[in-house]
C-alpha positions in Angstrom: 9.9 0.1 -18.2 8.2 0.3 -21.5 5.5 2.9 -22.2 1.9 1.8 -22.4 0.3 1.6 -25.8 -1.9 4.6 -26.6 -5.2 2.7 -26.0 -4.2 1.2 -22.6 -6.9 2.0 -20.1 -5.9 3.9 -17.0 -6.1 2.3 -13.6 -6.0 3.8 -10.1 -3.6 2.3 -7.5 -3.9 2.6 -3.8 -0.2 3.2 -3.1 1.5 3.2 0.3 5.1 2.9 -0.9 5.4 -0.5 0.8 6.8 -3.6 -0.7 3.5 -5.0 -2.0 2.2 -1.8 -3.6 5.6 -1.0 -5.0 5.7 -4.4 -6.7 2.2 -4.0 -7.9 3.0 -0.6 -9.5 5.9 -2.3 -11.4 3.6 -5.1 -12.4 0.9 -2.8 -13.8 3.4 -0.6 -15.7 5.1 -3.7 -17.2 1.6 -4.9 -18.3 1.1 -1.7 -20.3 -1.3 0.1 -17.9 -1.4 3.8 -17.3 -1.4 4.1 -13.5 -2.7 6.9 -11.3 -1.3 6.3 -7.8 -3.2 7.5 -4.7 -1.9 8.1 -1.2 -4.4 8.5 1.6 -3.1 10.5 4.5 -4.7 9.8 7.9 -2.1 11.7 9.9 -1.0 8.5 11.6 2.4 7.9 13.3 4.4 6.6 10.3 2.9 8.6 7.4 5.4 11.5 7.2 8.2 9.1 6.6 6.0 6.8 4.4 5.0 9.7 2.1 8.6 10.8 1.6 9.5 7.2 0.7 6.4 7.0 -1.6 7.5 10.1 -3.5 11.1 8.8 -3.8 9.9 5.4 -5.1 7.6 7.0 -7.7 10.5 9.1 -8.9 12.7 6.1 -9.3 10.0 4.2 -11.1 9.0 7.1 -13.4 7.5 6.2 -16.7 5.4 7.9 -19.4 2.6 5.6 -18.2 2.9 6.7 -14.5 0.6 9.6 -13.8 1.2 12.1 -10.9 0.4 11.1 -7.4 -2.9 12.2 -5.9 -2.7 12.7 -2.1 -6.1 12.6 -0.4 -6.8 13.6 3.2 -8.7 11.2 5.6 -7.8 12.5 9.1 -8.2 9.8 11.7 -7.1 11.4 14.9 -10.7 12.1 16.0 -11.6 8.5 15.3 -8.7 6.5 16.6 -8.1 8.7 19.6 -5.5 7.2 22.0 -4.6 4.4 19.7 -0.9 3.4 19.3 -1.1 4.4 15.6 -1.7 8.0 16.7 0.3 8.4 19.9 3.1 6.0 19.2 2.8 4.2 22.6 3.7 0.6 22.5 3.3 -0.1 18.8 3.2 -3.9 18.0 6.7 -5.4 18.4 8.5 -7.8 16.1 7.2 -10.8 18.0 3.6 -9.7 18.0 0.9 -11.6 16.0 -0.3 -10.2 12.7 -3.6 -9.2 14.1 -1.9 -6.8 16.5 -1.5 -4.3 13.6 -5.2 -4.3 12.8 -6.7 -0.8 12.3 -10.5 -0.6 12.5 -12.1 -0.1 9.0 -8.7 0.4 7.4 -9.4 -0.8 3.9 -12.8 1.0 3.8 -11.2 4.2 4.9 -8.3 3.9 2.5 -10.5 3.0 -0.5 -13.5 5.3 -0.3 -11.9 8.6 -1.4 -9.8 7.0 -4.2 -12.8 5.1 -5.5 -14.9 8.3 -5.6 -12.0 10.2 -7.3 -11.9 7.4 -9.9 -15.7 7.6 -10.4 -15.5 11.4 -10.8 -12.6 11.2 -13.3 -13.6 8.3 -15.5 -11.3 5.6 -14.1 -13.1 2.2 -14.0 -10.6 0.3 -11.8 -8.8 0.8 -8.5 -6.1 -1.7 -7.7 -5.1 -2.7 -4.2 -2.0 -4.7 -3.2 -3.9 -7.1 -0.9 -2.3 -10.6 -0.6 -3.8 -14.0 0.1 -2.3 -14.0 3.6 -4.1 -10.9 4.8 -6.0 -12.2 7.9 -8.5 -9.3 8.3 -12.2 -9.4 7.5 -12.0 -6.2 5.5 -9.7 -7.9 3.1 -12.1 -10.7 2.1 -13.9 -11.2 -1.2 -17.2 -10.6 0.5 -16.1 -7.3 1.9 -14.7 -6.0 -1.3 -17.8 -7.1 -3.3 -20.2 -5.4 -0.8 -18.1 -2.3 -0.6 -17.8 -2.0 -4.4 -21.6 -2.4 -4.7 -22.3 0.3 -2.0 -20.0 2.8 -3.7 -21.7 2.1 -7.0 -25.0 3.1 -5.5 -23.4 6.1 -3.8 -21.7 7.5 -6.8 -23.8 6.3 -9.7 -20.6 5.1 -11.5 -19.0 1.7 -11.4 -15.5 1.4 -10.2 -14.1 -2.1 -9.8 -11.8 -3.0 -6.9 -9.1 -5.3 -8.4 -6.6 -7.3 -6.4 -4.0 -8.7 -8.8 -2.1 -10.3 -5.9 -5.1 -11.5 -4.1 -4.2 -15.2 -4.6 -0.4 -14.7 -4.0 1.8 -15.0 -0.9 4.5 -12.6 0.1 7.3 -14.7 -1.3 5.7 -14.8 -4.8 5.3 -11.0 -4.7 8.9 -10.5 -3.7 10.1 -12.8 -6.5 8.0 -10.8 -9.0 9.5 -7.5 -7.8 13.1 -8.5 -7.1 14.5 -6.3 -9.8 12.6 -3.2 -8.7 14.1 -0.5 -6.3 12.7 -2.2 -3.2 15.2 -0.5 -1.1 13.1 2.7 -1.5 10.0 1.1 -0.1 8.8 1.8 3.4 7.2 -0.7 5.8 7.6 0.6 9.4 4.8 1.6 11.9 7.2 3.2 14.4 9.9 5.1 12.4 12.8 6.7 14.1 14.1 10.0 12.5 12.5 8.9 9.3 14.2 5.4 9.3 12.7 2.0 9.8 12.8 1.3 13.5 14.0 -2.3 13.2 11.8 -3.4 16.2 8.2 -3.3 15.1 5.9 -6.0 13.6 6.2 -4.5 10.1 10.0 -4.3 10.2 10.1 -8.0 11.1 7.7 -8.8 8.2 10.0 -6.8 5.9 13.1 -8.7 6.9 11.3 -12.0 6.4 10.2 -10.9 3.0 13.7 -10.2 1.8 15.0 -13.5 3.3 12.2 -15.5 1.6 13.8 -14.8 -1.8 17.4 -14.8 -0.7 17.8 -11.1 -1.2 20.1 -8.9 1.0 17.9 -6.5 3.0 19.2 -3.0 2.0 17.0 -1.2 4.6 18.8 1.2 6.9 17.2 0.3 10.3 17.6 2.7 13.1 18.3 0.1 15.8 17.6 -3.4 16.9 17.3 -6.8 15.3 14.1 -8.6 14.5 
């Protein structure tokens, strides 16, 4: 991965350590950007395993243009209460529809602190790995435009929310990132002893993603087939 030229502007990246944000990190670095990754910790079911994977992935993708990870706290236990994302009871299974994994206000909750951090530290852009296939209303052009405008008024500084993959499908993203260490990414909502469970909605999506570009799935699943 080549280093960014000295005048490359820095960009924030909302980084979950999943396939999409991992590929977006590689894409930004390859384009000569200096990248500041953000992980927002809500204390949800999968985050301990996800954050470990995030740190391992960043280490594997280290570059002079990759700045240290910023971990921001956004506790959601009081808000989500008895939700499956908190208590682990009946997480959406492999055969569930995509909208089964919806978390209320997810993109707003993930973006607000990184956007404010960027505004306070002089970063003018925050990148999100949102794809064209995202079905939720808080992933629409209208939502991001309104949210960006509201944060402008709140902070007094303009931070653009950019979605470089916003017109791309999963297969295109996987093709773009096929030479990256995708085996280190993490995509499970019900991990077992730190491993992908192999039974949840997100594990099924992960397996389909690797199949879509004819790549062997290197993920060590705990159990099951999806």
